[in-house]
C-alpha positions, 0 to 999 in steps of 0.5 A: 137184401144180401149181407156179404160178410167178407174178411180174413180167415178167422176174422169172425164172419161165420160168428157174425153171420150166426149172431145176425141170424139169431137176432134178425127174424126171417134171415137165412145164412147161405154159405158159399163155402158149401158149394166149394166143399161139394166141388172138392168132394167131386174131385180127386184129392190131387186136384183139390186146390183153392175152389175159388179158382174154379169158374163153376164155383163162382157161377154156382155161388152167383146162381144160388145167391141170385135164387135165394134173393129172388125167392126168399123174402128175408135177408140173405147172409153170405159169410165168405172170404173173397179177395180177388177183385175179378172174382168179387166182380163176377159174383158181387158185381153181377148180383148188383148189376142184376138189381139185387141190394148187396151190402158188403162188409169187410170185417178187419182186425190187426194181424195179432188179433186175427192170429189170436182168434185163429189160435183160439179156434185151433181146438188145442192144436193152435195155429197148426190146424189153421196153417191155410188161414195163416198163410193167406192172412197178410194177403187178405188184410192187404187186399181187403183194405182196398176201396173196392172192398168197402165197407170196412169195419174194424172189429179189434175192440168190438164184441160179437154183438157189437159187430152184428149191431154195426153191420145191421145199422149200416144196412138199415136193419133192426136186430132184436135186442141182445139178451145173452150174457157173456157166458151164454154168448161164449157157449153159442160161439163154441157150438157155432165153431163145432158145427163148422169143423171139417174132417175132409 
């Protein structure tokens, strides 16, 4: 099974993926962003626009997820913002057409909630560090509300473990019990955030 965790930038996809990974034995995170970062590193800086617009990114993500789903015995988790309907069909649609069990979730929240989360992950620079995410926020929230991007999960009033629990329950998966307290969860969130800081 593939769990595709969609949502706006700052919507909690990576943190939710990490929480499910922690509590679901045999699961693995396959992050489509890494394909895009690799492509960016191969291109001259002037050509580094949105990597999702590169056909090779969409084909590469499809092939990597297809391979993981065919060869890995456990659940595959892909945290990635994907709002273009055509691109969505190229990847998620093709995976489904080829017989893979793909469960898609759009993690949504009110604009103010997402802005607060982006500010918190700005590491002292607030929304200045997250300018790309802020510019795309309204478009992401509007696009992902469409029926094509169901299942929709509102996360404003849910804790991270609760979001993971809802995703797993909807997909028919059983997570290990959450034994972390609030402090331990916060420390883990900080570690996950630090691992995903990019310097290029």
